[in-house]
Structures are given as structure tokens and as C-alpha cells.
N, C-alpha and C positions, 0 to 999 in steps of 0.2 A: 254139346252146344248149350245145354241147359234151357232149351226151348221146349215148351209143352203145349199140347192141344192146338188151339187156333193160331198160336204164335208160329207154328211150323208152316202154316199156309203161306206165309210171306215168302218163304223160300221157293215154294211151288210156283207162285205167280212170277217171281223174279226169273226163274229158269225158263218159264214159258215165253217171256219177253226176250230173253237172251237167245233162245233157240229160234224164235221167229225172225229175229234180226239177222240171223245168218242164213235164212232161206233165200232162194234166188229171187222170188217175187215178194219180198217183205214189204209191208205197208207202213212200217215205221222202223227206224234203226236206233237201237239203244246200246251204244258202245259201253256205257257205264255198267249196264246189266251184264254184258259179256265179260267185262273185266272182273266184276265182283263174283260171278258164278265160278270163274276160273280159280278164285282164291279160297272158296269155301269147301271144306272137306265134308261132303254130304252125299248120300246116295239119292241122286235125282231120278233114278229109273222109275220110281213110282209115279212121278209127274209125267214122264215120257209115255207111260202106258195109259194115261187118262186123257183120251182125246176130247171128251166133253168139257173137262175143266180147261184144257189148253185152248180150245176154240172160244170158250167163254172169256178167258183172260185177254186173248188177242182182240176179240170183238169189243170188249169193254175199253181196252186201251185205245183202239182206233176212235171210238165214239168220244171218250173223255178227252183225249188229246185235241180233237177238233173243237170241242166245246170250250175247253180251258184256253186254247190258242185264241179263239174268237173273243173270249173275255179279256185276255191280256192285250189283244190288239185294240180293244175299245177302252181299256183302262191300263195303260202301260206302266203306271206307277203303283199298281194295286198290291195289296197284301193278301197272300194266299195261305190258308191254314188247311193242312192235310191231316185229317183225323184218322187215327189208326193207320199210320203211314206204312208200317212194316219196312220193307226194303225198296219202297217205291223210288223210282229215278226220273219221275216226270220233270222235275226242275231242270235236270241236265238236258232233256230233250227240248224243252220249250222256253228256257230262259231268254229274256230279251235284254238282259243287262241292267234292268231297272227294278224289277219286282223284288219283293221281300217274301220269303217262304218259311213257313213253320211246319215242322213234322211233329205231330203229337202221337205218342204211343206209350204203352205200359213200360215201366222201368226196365224190365228184362229185355224186351224187344228193342227199346231205344238204345240200351247199352250194346246190344248185339249189332245193331245198325251202325253205330259209331265206330265199331272195329273195322268196318269195311267201307263206309261212306262218311267221310268227314264233313262236319259243318264248315261254313265259310262266312264271309262278311254279311251276306244276304240270306243265308240259310241257317236255321237254328232248330235243333231237335229238343223237344220238351218231353220229359219222362213223367207222364201222368196218364191215369185212366181217362178215357173219353168222358166218363161220368163224374169226374172230379172237377168242380168249378174253378179250382185254383189255376188250371192251365190258361184260362182266359185272361188272368192278370199278367201273364207273360207276353201277351201279344202287343207289339208296338206298331201302330198304324201310321204310315207315312202320308197316306191320302185317305179320302173318305170311302174308297172302294175296297171291300173285303169279300173274298170268295172262300167258302168252306167246301172242301171235297171230302165226302164220306163214301169211300169205295171199299166194297168187300167186308162190311162190318154189320150193317143193320140186320141181316138175316141170322146172325149168330147171337143177337141180343133179344130180350123179350120187349114187349111194348113199353113197359115202365122205363127201362134203360134207354130206349130210343127217345122216349119223351123227355128224359133228363138231359140228353144232349141238345135237343131243340131248346129246352128251357135255358140252358147255359148260354147258348148263342143269343137267344132273345134278351136275356137279362143283361148282357154285356156289350152288345153291338147294336147301334141304332139303325144302321143301314148295311145290308149285306145280301149276298146271294148264296144259295146252297145247292150243290150238285150231289145228290145222294142216291146210291145204287139201292134198288129195292127188288126183292124176289117175290113174285106173286105167291099167294097162299097155296095154290094148287101145286106149284113146284116145291115149295117148302115141304109139303107132305109127301111128294112122290119122287123128287129128283135124288139120285144117288151118284155122288162123285167118289170114285174109288180112292183117289189120292187124299181127298178131304176126310173120308172115313178113317183112313189109316193114321191120321193125326188125332183121332178120337174127338173130332169136332162134329157138330151137328147143326143143321139149319133148323131154326125154331120160330121165325116170325117173318111176316110180310103182309103187304096190302095190295089190293087189286089195282089201284091207280093212285098216282101221287097226290091227288086232291084229298084222299083219305087221311093223309098226314095232318091235315088241318084239324082233325079230331084231337090230335095230340097237343097242338098248339095253334090257336086261331089267330095269332099275331102275324103269321106269315101269309103270303099270297102264293097260291099255286100258279105257276106259269105254263108248264108243259111237261110231258113225259117223252123221253127219247128211248125207243126200243133198241136193245143191243143187237137185234137182227140187222139194224142199219150198218153196223160195223162188220158183221158176219158177211153181208152181201158184198163188201168191198174186197175181202181177201179170199172169199169162196163164191165167185159170181154165179156158179151153178145153183147155189142155194136160193137164188131169187125165184126159182120156179115154184117154191112152196112157202118161203118165209113171209109172204104177203097174207097167207091164210089167217083169218082172225083167231081161230081156236089155237093156232100155234103161237101167234104173237102174244096171246094172253098168258102163255106159259113161260115166256122169256123174261129175264131180268130187264129192268129199264132204269134210266137215270131220271129221277124226279127233280125238277127245278123249282126251287122256292125262292121268294124274295121278301125283303122287309125294308 
């Protein structure tokens, strides 16, 4: 497939969503993910064995779907930019018939995506590194509302590269919101996901709370952090018995919300 390293993780997350969608008590249903997985010749068993990764993907999807849905409801004509999109199929789950959607990813990943998930009139895939400022010139805004989704990326980059992404957004967009997934430093140092390691990928960066991102770019406002345990509790209710514990919540990934 000519996918290397972190690029392969996009297949693992796609499979986790397709698999969850076919479970009896699924919390979201992703027909596109099911269709695409059925067409890809890849050994997904490594994903099936990694329960920690699977639960994290499902929790993140539940949380982000709710957050993005709320944003779309408030801004029905918005432009949404999905950075490091991989094989993400959120547009198919949440489209209101009005939004415009851009998927930004490395050329190799973008080309792989387009083999299985075609662009449409309101969806465009852009083949750029997230740190290449040229992708910003491709974004056409229909209204003043722009949302950036940065999911499953920041923890694989160093602080300098994460800072570059925020700078590109700041330099090119006057008003916007950012939903970025962050892994706490304690988890960066200690969490081992078997399926991720088998792709030769490694977690290298994180901050304890979203407000720490303002050190990288002070032109944004920190609004809130949404812990991914909030999603975990919805598809595994029994976990509520311990996911409220502060020392555990500090170890879980979260979605930091920034605005400008």
C-alpha cells in the first residue's frame, strides 16, 4: 500500500470505527467506514488485538462527533478543515447539506484516501504536510465561521511542529475555532499501544492542559478541555465507577478548544 509509519495508523482508526458500527449497542454508525474497510486488502488483526487503542478511538469519535455537530448546528454554513485527516469519514456522518469540508494530509496519505473515498462538490482533499503553509491558500470560505479539527496528530509531532500549525492558522484566518486532541505528558511517556508500535510510530509530545497551548501562540483564547473519558462513559457505562478519579483523568487524552 506504500503507507509508512504514522500513515498506517489511519487504517487502524478506520477499522475501529467500522467494527464499532457493527456492534449491537453502537454509539455511532459509520456506513462509509464499513464500506471502505471491506475494500482494503490489509491485515486488521493487529487493530483487533489492541483494546486500548480501540477504546480510545471510539471515545474520541463520540466526543468529537458531538462537538462538531454542535458547531455545525450553530454555524450551518461553516467551513471545516480536517488536518491530518487520514481516512476520516466524519463528513459522511455529520453533513447537513450545507457545510464545506477540507481534508489536509501528506501526499501519500491523501492519494491513498482518494482511492477509496472520493471528493465531492463540498469536500476537497489537499495533499500537503500540516506544517506547509501553502495548504491555507487552498481554503475557500463561504462564511466567516471556520473550524479546524486536529485529531490524532499532535502527539506524534514535536513542540516546534505543533507551533507551526498554530502559526499557519493564525496567519491566514482572522476568526476560527480549533478542536485539537492532546495527549498528557505522563501518557506520552508511559502509554504503549501495540498497534501503534507495530507501525513504527511513537508518541513524543503533549501538554497537561489546553491552556498550555497559548505558550505556542498567544493570539488564541483557550475555551475549555473535554476529556475523552466523557466518550468512554457513554459506550462503557461501567467505567463511570472510576473515570471520575482525578489522577486517571489527568492521564487521558482530551480535546482542547481554542478560539480566535
